[in-house]
Steps between C-alpha positions, in 0.01 A plus 500: 500500500701220337183317404354815346818558295493138386135521392540833322817372336316193369212715376756715313640187338156392375412857388833510316410188304168659396686821427719320248197496270324819599658823375362696796698297754882486494528124562873451563516813716213382721659156529832657597320695772375166631861374522603822675220461755609138560855612577368765738376223733724475803557124485591495133872572460585790271627404157598811313626295208156359426335838549761673282488248215121483500483880507731521197284241319187697593644825357618322183159333445318829562706672232458211259127502566485830305746396234380150399138582402611815315768303310247229415256758369759692301652178359162425344446856381281633779469832679464619855124481448539122477692487827241715678222297343662180630506634857145636490368185335678287757323675786160483326558137407598418859181659634249360254638179347581189706865434583730414307316595183443858618872569499558374151177615330501840676867571421464400136173683443631810676815505290297452180256779590790728594666441165170556317465834682856588398449405135149393404591436133742208540326216682763243400776709659283548808452124533876441463580772755238363742666159473838658578356688795337185633821301464698774676249509783500121536880489504517775759229342716670161484832643617333692783300192599813284514682759712205521739487121525873493578449767766212294647724192504770700681241626747368150571853357531600763758175446689564124497860547620380711792168322565595380848567854616209654304226260605562424866 
């Protein structure tokens, strides 16, 4: 059972890293679940401080994930159509354009198309808003990615500390 929890926990960590770029996966939340599964293993001593602090960080990042792209879009004069376009374009870009270009091209094109749908007359404003939406998305994704990498580092450190008991 311990081996299964360890494997599923590690898979959650990797899925969380991918989820930091994909809007359909809550990256930090999945990574936190990986930490929780690790601490559910019998030979790993409970550390409620780490779980509590990382849970607080996860909640904070999840809230900021909705705020940062919207602020970036609004700062550059965009609308909610730009935010939705960014998310839809990101998924389409991920599916059809090679990584990492799919993220950037899809997010930017989606934001631009969303802004054109919102106001087809002002292409210059749509371009500016698409830039803001892209910058907001990239800032949010970077923060989520860094949090997931820190969670992975914590996971690996705890596994390393308890490796003798885990892998005997």
